[in-house]
BAKOLDO-295567 format. One record per residue (C-alpha): residue number from 1; x, y, z. Coordinates in Angstrom, 3 decimals, padded with zeros to 6 digits. Example, Ala and Ser with C-alpha at 12.3 -4.5 7.8 and 13.67 -1.06 7.14 Angstrom:
# residues 2
R     i          u          v          w
R     1    012.300   -004.500    007.800
R     2    013.670   -001.060    007.140
***
This chain:
# residues 260
R     i          u          v          w
R     1    000.000    000.000    000.000
R     2    001.371    003.397   -000.995
R     3    001.694    005.800    001.915
R     4    001.746    009.580    001.762
R     5    004.296    011.749    003.546
R     6    003.740    015.458    004.156
R     7    006.994    017.424    004.393
R     8    007.056    021.093    005.376
R     9    009.983    023.278    004.393
R    10    010.521    020.909    001.473
R    11    011.960    023.405   -000.992
R    12    015.543    023.105    000.268
R    13    017.985    021.784    002.831
R    14    016.997    018.916    005.108
R    15    013.373    019.019    003.948
R    16    014.301    018.568    000.298
R    17    016.598    015.653    001.176
R    18    013.881    013.999    003.262
R    19    011.337    014.363    000.471
R    20    013.775    012.652   -001.888
R    21    014.248    009.750    000.538
R    22    010.503    009.230    000.828
R    23    010.069    009.305   -002.949
R    24    012.957    006.883   -003.423
R    25    011.128    004.399   -001.217
R    26    007.887    004.783   -003.149
R    27    005.938    007.154   -000.905
R    28    003.598    009.697   -002.426
R    29    004.304    013.200   -001.173
R    30    002.740    016.443   -000.115
R    31    005.441    019.132   -000.217
R    32    004.837    022.425    001.550
R    33    006.876    025.638    001.487
R    34    006.651    029.327    000.578
R    35    008.654    028.935   -002.632
R    36    006.357    027.884   -005.469
R    37    009.029    027.644   -008.169
R    38    011.312    025.430   -006.060
R    39    008.413    023.204   -004.993
R    40    007.211    022.676   -008.551
R    41    010.739    021.842   -009.688
R    42    011.103    019.366   -006.818
R    43    007.716    017.791   -007.478
R    44    008.440    017.323   -011.176
R    45    011.829    015.786   -010.460
R    46    010.536    013.328   -007.876
R    47    007.618    012.288   -010.058
R    48    009.889    011.739   -013.055
R    49    012.648    009.959   -011.124
R    50    010.558    007.746   -008.857
R    51    007.063    007.554   -010.354
R    52    005.344    008.847   -007.216
R    53    002.525    011.355   -006.927
R    54    003.589    014.723   -005.531
R    55    001.060    017.290   -004.348
R    56    002.452    020.823   -004.157
R    57    000.970    023.108   -001.491
R    58    002.386    026.634   -001.421
R    59    001.902    028.035    002.062
R    60    003.796    030.283    004.448
R    61    003.522    028.655    007.866
R    62    004.034    032.061    009.468
R    63    000.378    032.610    008.515
R    64   -001.708    031.205    011.399
R    65   -004.362    030.011    008.933
R    66   -001.928    027.827    006.976
R    67   -002.294    024.518    008.883
R    68   -006.071    024.549    008.508
R    69   -005.764    025.484    004.837
R    70   -003.302    022.651    004.218
R    71   -005.649    020.131    005.805
R    72   -008.612    021.495    003.858
R    73   -006.715    021.280    000.560
R    74   -005.801    017.649    001.233
R    75   -009.310    016.739    002.385
R    76   -010.640    018.149   -000.900
R    77   -008.233    015.856   -002.785
R    78   -008.987    012.834   -000.606
R    79   -005.368    012.621    000.576
R    80   -004.636    010.930    003.914
R    81   -001.346    011.823    005.604
R    82    000.433    008.712    006.897
R    83    003.733    010.412    007.750
R    84    004.076    014.008    008.926
R    85    007.453    015.749    008.780
R    86    007.492    019.089    010.586
R    87    010.728    020.421    009.125
R    88    010.010    024.098    008.412
R    89    011.668    026.520    010.791
R    90    013.887    029.575    011.002
R    91    015.879    031.591    013.523
R    92    016.626    035.134    014.580
R    93    020.091    036.145    015.730
R    94    021.164    038.907    018.090
R    95    020.467    040.259    021.560
R    96    016.815    039.860    022.511
R    97    016.742    043.594    023.273
R    98    017.624    044.309    019.648
R    99    015.732    041.684    017.647
R   100    012.438    042.408    015.904
R   101    009.243    041.379    017.693
R   102    007.188    040.797    014.549
R   103    009.858    038.490    013.137
R   104    009.973    036.578    016.413
R   105    006.191    036.201    016.362
R   106    006.542    034.604    012.942
R   107    009.405    032.461    014.247
R   108    007.252    031.088    017.048
R   109    004.337    030.588    014.678
R   110    006.467    028.484    012.313
R   111    008.670    026.681    014.836
R   112    006.103    026.008    017.560
R   113    002.472    026.709    016.714
R   114    002.465    025.273    013.181
R   115    004.256    022.140    014.400
R   116    001.666    021.732    017.133
R   117   -001.359    022.387    014.937
R   118   -000.285    020.224    012.007
R   119    000.360    017.372    014.431
R   120   -003.018    017.971    016.066
R   121   -004.748    017.863    012.704
R   122   -003.070    014.803    011.166
R   123   -002.199    012.615    014.155
R   124   -005.782    011.441    014.910
R   125   -006.106    009.866    011.458
R   126   -002.873    007.942    011.963
R   127   -004.020    006.638    015.332
R   128   -007.395    005.673    013.901
R   129   -005.673    003.695    011.131
R   130   -003.297    002.122    013.655
R   131   -000.072    003.220    011.992
R   132    001.870    006.355    011.186
R   133    005.010    008.361    011.772
R   134    005.715    011.935    012.883
R   135    009.205    013.364    012.404
R   136    009.781    016.730    014.068
R   137    013.006    018.525    013.191
R   138    014.353    020.052    016.391
R   139    018.041    020.842    016.944
R   140    020.922    020.353    019.339
R   141    019.816    023.843    020.398
R   142    016.951    022.099    022.197
R   143    019.264    020.827    024.927
R   144    020.448    024.175    026.302
R   145    019.554    027.877    026.493
R   146    020.839    029.995    023.635
R   147    022.046    033.507    024.409
R   148    021.934    035.604    021.207
R   149    019.354    033.195    019.752
R   150    017.057    033.046    022.771
R   151    013.758    032.557    020.946
R   152    015.086    029.955    018.501
R   153    016.687    027.777    021.177
R   154    013.536    027.978    023.298
R   155    011.374    027.022    020.315
R   156    013.458    023.926    019.631
R   157    013.347    022.949    023.314
R   158    009.576    022.991    022.901
R   159    009.747    020.747    019.837
R   160    011.926    018.210    021.629
R   161    009.791    018.160    024.785
R   162    006.566    017.999    022.750
R   163    007.885    015.106    020.666
R   164    009.074    013.070    023.636
R   165    005.774    013.575    025.458
R   166    003.817    012.326    022.438
R   167    006.144    009.338    022.181
R   168    005.006    008.252    025.635
R   169    001.335    009.036    025.012
R   170    001.237    007.058    021.760
R   171    002.822    003.883    023.108
R   172    001.109    000.805    021.600
R   173   -000.969    002.842    019.103
R   174    001.152    001.917    016.079
R   175    002.190    005.568    015.683
R   176    005.641    006.863    016.608
R   177    007.076    010.352    017.033
R   178    010.744    011.127    016.413
R   179    012.650    014.328    017.185
R   180    015.604    014.910    014.850
R   181    018.240    017.092    016.540
R   182    021.057    018.083    014.155
R   183    023.798    020.554    014.867
R   184    024.560    023.500    012.540
R   185    023.845    022.240    009.024
R   186    024.809    023.573    005.607
R   187    021.472    025.002    004.465
R   188    019.992    028.462    003.891
R   189    019.242    028.641    007.617
R   190    022.294    030.752    008.517
R   191    021.742    033.390    005.838
R   192    018.059    033.803    006.711
R   193    018.997    034.256    010.381
R   194    021.706    036.761    009.355
R   195    024.156    034.944    011.604
R   196    027.105    034.555    009.257
R   197    029.351    036.373    011.756
R   198    028.570    033.929    014.574
R   199    031.476    031.746    015.668
R   200    029.054    028.822    015.800
R   201    028.784    028.598    012.017
R   202    032.411    029.314    011.159
R   203    033.507    025.687    011.463
R   204    032.471    022.567    009.591
R   205    028.735    022.275    009.060
R   206    026.764    019.054    008.824
R   207    025.695    017.787    005.410
R   208    021.892    018.063    005.037
R   209    021.777    014.755    003.137
R   210    023.504    012.948    006.007
R   211    021.228    014.601    008.554
R   212    018.168    013.603    006.530
R   213    019.334    009.989    006.270
R   214    019.894    009.793    010.014
R   215    016.445    011.205    010.732
R   216    014.803    008.970    008.147
R   217    016.395    005.827    009.589
R   218    015.513    006.846    013.135
R   219    011.922    007.562    012.171
R   220    011.577    004.183    010.448
R   221    012.942    002.448    013.536
R   222    010.641    004.388    015.857
R   223    013.429    006.130    017.766
R   224    012.253    008.930    020.034
R   225    015.309    011.180    019.607
R   226    017.947    011.173    016.856
R   227    021.132    013.235    017.237
R   228    023.309    012.865    014.105
R   229    027.087    012.930    014.598
R   230    029.306    011.823    017.473
R   231    030.307    015.373    018.410
R   232    026.666    016.393    018.715
R   233    025.830    013.327    020.782
R   234    028.646    014.158    023.179
R   235    027.458    017.761    023.372
R   236    023.947    016.739    024.426
R   237    025.410    014.628    027.221
R   238    027.865    017.307    028.360
R   239    025.280    020.054    028.724
R   240    023.261    017.827    031.039
R   241    026.247    017.202    033.297
R   242    027.763    020.675    033.465
R   243    026.425    023.431    035.757
R   244    023.807    025.530    033.984
R   245    025.836    028.701    034.520
R   246    028.744    027.113    032.648
R   247    026.471    025.982    029.816
R   248    025.025    029.474    029.403
R   249    028.490    031.020    029.217
R   250    029.733    028.406    026.751
R   251    026.824    028.920    024.392
R   252    027.111    032.695    024.581
R   253    030.797    032.502    023.627
R   254    030.029    030.094    020.791
R   255    027.294    032.357    019.433
R   256    029.262    035.603    019.677
R   257    030.369    037.371    016.500
R   258    033.898    036.537    015.370
R   259    034.952    040.147    016.014
R   260    034.343    039.735    019.764
***
């Protein structure tokens, strides 16, 4: 039986790589993003390469009405979502005193509220059918506070906590929830956040294809949390053992502009 995966933020980066993995394995797709041209190009390529059906839904998840509109569009087409990938997200960079409130509202809408509402809308059908997968893209940022990216780190902590809670609630339903927690990854994320000067992104970045493969495997195996890369795994352990004051200082130094 062909299953359908809905992937948000599918026009590039980790989302695009995940969509390709689903298509490779014969899943039909619903791809969601703001960028119509990129989505259409992706849909055409996946249909031609893998013979799957790809439904393109152009929506900006910063719009609070988007989750309901996505569900309505799929209901009209008779499309059931068997796998939900909440990948869309973005960050703001800088002191909280200086960052823009309207942008941060959008950030929370995309990173937190849209993730919650899309899960709320599509999870009941999975449970009713007795099978399904949810893959929420969090971050290693979820494991500690993030001075100079306070709202982003807090939003990813929400995604991780939300995902783990649902994992426990859904035990024995046939539905699993996985939180994918990559470190800094080579996507358009850094440029959108205007954080090119941050020390955090000056070193080697993770490959989005490798991150996607790790998340895909973990989701298939029903893992609750996937942290790609040994260095990132060690980081998540270290921040739980160190005093919180030390963790805060370490992250602040790592996030600071290279000129400081």
